[in-house]
N, C-alpha and C positions, 0 to 999 in steps of 0.2 A: 667703233659700236664694243658697248662692252655686254656678252649673255652668260644669265648659269644656269644651266642643262639639273634638268634630274635624269641623273641616274640611279630610279630603285629600284626600274626593272630590270637591272643587270643582275641577278642571281640567280640560283642552283632551284632547278632546272630552267637553260636557258631556251626559252619557247623567242616563238617571232618578235611579237613588242621588247623582250631584251635584245635579243637582236639586233633589232630597231635601233635602238638604242647606243647599243655598243658601236654600231658602224658608223653609225653617224655622228657619236660623238668624234671617235677618229680623226674623219673623216671633217669636223671643224678642225681638229687643234693646226689640217694644215691650211687653214684656210687665211689667213695672218689675222685674226680680229683678233683688236683691242689689248681685249678680256674673255678669256672664258671658263668659268668657275663650274664644279660642279659641286649639286643637294647632292647627298648620298644621304639617307631617314630624318636628319635634322642636323647634318654636317655641311660644311664647306669644306673643299674639297678640292686642288693642283693635279692631283694625278685620274685619270684615269686606270678603276681596276680592271686586271686582268678577267677574261670568264670564268665566273668560278666550276669547271664542268666537275672538278675532282672531288667535288665536296659532300663526304662523309654521311649524308643524312641521303637515304632515298625513301624514306617516308616521315611524316611532318609528325612531332611530336603529339601525345594522345594529348595531353592541354593543350597543345596552340587549335586541333581537331576542333577543342568542348567549345573555347572562345570562338572559333570560326565561327560552329557553333549557334552561339548567342546573342540574338542581334541587339541585346543591348551595349555588349562588350564589345562587339565589330563600332557600334559608331562610337558608344566611347575610345575606347583604344584610337581610330581614324580621328575624331576633331581632337583628341591628343596629339594627337604627330604632325594630324594639319596643322593646329599651336603651334609649336614648337616648331616649323618650319619657316611659319610667315616670324618669328623671335630670330631666324637665321640670315634674315631675308631684310633685316634691318639695320640700313646705312645703304643700303645698294639699289634703289629707287633712279638712281640716273642706269644702271643697268633695264635688260630686258632678261623676260624669266617663259624660258623656257619646258612644257609636260608635256614629256614624247609621250606619254601611258592615259587620256584621257584626264586625269586630275591637275587640281592649280591650285593650289595652300590660299593663301590670302595673302596680297603682297599689295604694297602701291602703286608700285612701275606696271609697266607695259607689261603682256601677258599676251603669251600664243602655249595652244594645247593640239594637241594630237590627237583625235578622234580617225581609230582603225576601221569599225566597223560599228553597223549597228545593232547586232548579236541580242542585247540586252531586249534587243525591245519587238524584232524581227519575231523572233527563237529563241523565246526565252522560256523555250523548255528543256529549252539542249542545255539552259545554265544553271548553277545551281540556287534554291530558290535566295538564301544569305546574298550571292555576290550579284543579283539581279537586286534587289532593294540596295543596297551601299553604291551601283552602279548609279543607279535610275538617279540616286539622291548627289552624288556625286559630279556629277557630270550634270548636272542642274548647276549646281552650284560654278563648275568652270564656264558655262555659257555665258554666267552672269560677269566671271572674272576678266575671261579673255576679249582681246582686239581681236583675233585671229584665231581661225584653226586650219589645222595642215588632215586631210585625209592618203594614201597612198593613193588611190585612184584617179580616174574622171567618176569615173559609176557612183565610188562612196559620195566626190562628192555631192555630185546633185544632190544623191540620195539623202544626205544629209541635212544641205543645205533647204531642202522642199521637208524635211520632217521638221526641224526643228524652227521653221522661216525665220533662216535667217538669211540674208541678203548673198548674193550669189559671187560679190566678189569682195567679200571677206569671206570665203572658204575655196582655198589654195588646196590643188590636187598638186603632189608631188611626187613621183614616186619611189620605191626601193630600190635596193638590187641584191643581187648576191653575190658571196664573200667572194676576193680572189680564191682563194683555194676548192672551190667546186668552179675544175677542169676537166675534161680528158685527159685521163693517167695510165701508161704504157700498165700492158699486160704482166709486166718485170712490176711493177711498181703494186700496184691491185691484189696480184697472186700472192707479194709476202705484208701487205697492207689487211686483207680480208685472212689469211691463216688463219688468225687465232680466233674470228670465228667461225669457224668452219665454212666458210663458205669459196665459193670458188668464184672469180669473176664471171659474169657472162649469165650464170645458167640459174639466177633467180626474175623473183618481181618485188619490185616494195615498191611500200608507202610508211613515211615517216613523219609524225605528226603527234598529238597528247591523246593517250586513248580515252573518248568521250561524245557523249551523242553523237555534236558538231558535224564530226569529220564523217559519220553516215559509214563508218567501217561491217552496219551490217549487211546491208545493199553489197560491198567489195568480197565477204565470204559467200554470199550467197552469187556473186556471178563468181567466183572462181572457182567455186565446189565443182561446179554443173560444165566446164574446161575438162576436153578428154582425158583418164587418166593416166593417163601417158605425160600427157604435157606437164600434166599439174610433178609429178615426178621428177619432168624433166628441168625444171623450174618452177618449183615451192616458191611459194609467196613469203615475203620477207617482212617481217611486221613490226619496224622500231619508235620505238616514242615513251615517252613519259606516263605513269598509273594516272589518273584524269576519273574525274568524277562520274557516276554511275556507270562503268565499266567490266561490272562481276559479269553477266552475260556474257559482256564481250570476249571475255578472258577461262570463263570457259568453253566459250567455242571457241580460241586456240587452241587449250589445249587438247579436244578431242582434236580437231583437224591437224593437231601436232602429232600425236598418235599416227593417225591414220597416212601422215607421213605428207601431205600437202602445203605445212604450212610450222616458220619456225621464227618465233616472239624474238627478238634481245633486250627488252627492256629498255630502258636508257640508254642510247648511247652516245657518248662525250664527242664533244666539237669537236680533237683533234683523229678521230674515227668517221664521223659522219662524212666527211667531202669521199672518203675511200668507199668508204658502204655507197656509195651514189652513185658514182663513177664506175664500180664494177654492176651495177642492176642491169637488166636487159629490157626492163619494162619498172616505168616510173606510173603509180595508179596514182589521183587523187580524185575522190568522189564526192567532194565535201560540199552539205548541203550550205556554206556560206561564207564564203570569205573576204576580206577588206581588200587585201590584196592577193594571197595564198604561193607566200615567199620559197617555199620547196617548189611548186610548179617552176620556177623558176631559177633553182638552183638544180635540178635535175634538168633541163635544159643548158646551161651552161655546161655540165656534166658530161655533154654529147651523150645523155640517153632521152632516147623515144616518150614521150605522157600520152595517157590517156586520165580525164579527168573529165569530173560535171559541169557542164554550162549554167553553174551558178551563180550570178551577182556577176564579181567584178575578174572572175578567175578568166574568160573571154580574152575581155581586154588585157591580161597579162599574157595570157601563152599569144594571141594571135591566129593567127594561121600558124605554126605550129604544134597545138595537140589537135588530136582526137577527142571529141566531145561528148558524151552525151547529157539525158537526163538524169537528177540525181534517184531519180525514182524504177530509172528504167535497167533491172536485174536484165534482160537478154540481150540490150542493148552494149552496155560494161561490158557481158562476158562475152556478145559476140568483137570489139574492140581488142578486149585480153588478147584474145585468140592469135587476132590481125597481129600487134601488137610482139607478138611471141616468135608467128610465123610467117606475116607474110615480108621477104626481105624489100623487098621495092619502098614496098611503103616506111621501114625500119628507116632506109637510108634517107631515104627526105625529106623526114620527122629529124633525125639527127643535126641536118645541113638545115631546114629551117627553127629550130629550138638555137642552136647554135647562135646564131647569127639572130634572132628573137632575143636571146640573154645579152648580147653586148652592147645592145641598143639601149642596157641601164649603165648603173652606176653607182657605187657611193660616194663621188666625187661631185655625178650630177646631184644627189639628192642634197648635200651639203649647199654645194650652190645657188640650187633653187631654193632650199633654208633657208638661207640668210637671203634670198631676194623677199624670203614674208617677211625675215625681221625687217629689214628694211623697207616696207612701203607701212607698216606698223610704228617704225619711229617716223617716217618722215606726216602721216596720219595730220 
């Protein structure tokens, strides 16, 4: 079997889809494929790049922001890139092409695409309008070009099949996993690793993810502010994530809460520091409005950290019975769960044990093997 995998999502900042692409590529390298090549922009390469977590640009250049806001410029740039990728793939018709991030370039051979979620269709108000327009157009093209679709969960599989009227047998649920770096750590290791961040192991609650409307952070701030003052002082809320779209109001709230002494905003945390930050938390909170998978929840459980999260979309499927769930808009319920997660030692012990067991059932090796099974079904059809 010969495969070409797009690795365009592996870029700074490495978010969920970038992590999925990197870990899948790394696992596929261990499967003994006859040929595995990577397409980066419009060039084929044999080597997998390391995630660029030391990228010097913390913000997007102004010219690029202007281009991204121009409908015509985005359309022309995307069409040019797709055309160049199509040229790069000429002569590889005996390969299977996998687009891990919604998109497929023109390719005369067989193609598979990963559809992570339907957020741009079901919650378009939580995304930049230009991204929604672009993704609608590109996903429509991908559906025409794909022989099969991959989703990260069974709930997303059913959702995608129904929404696009695709035969369910051509949509395949292939679960993701947490990286091996997410694991319980010793107190000594945590103390040393967290010292540069000014944090003490077990003395903070944590959220990680891009700061954007879909993550529902306003509800988390409301719920945390209702905790008793002594609880907030003992376990401040730490937020780590790249500054995303429509987040100015949230950042103003972060600044106010930091002045009040119950919140720390760390910004984007590099990959090398994130596993320690996760393992050192007393509690992980994830009130997202919608997730196709929800990788941070799995990373927290694998790290031996209790989880409180919303019951939206695929999160109950991923967390199983290991997490405490709340409705995304229920501030009181979330506040009560946060307090229990911080103070109830009996519940914490059960949640930690259940979370470790749940996380162990996912692996990138399994993800690679099940992805290969999708490739085989396409090539044999």
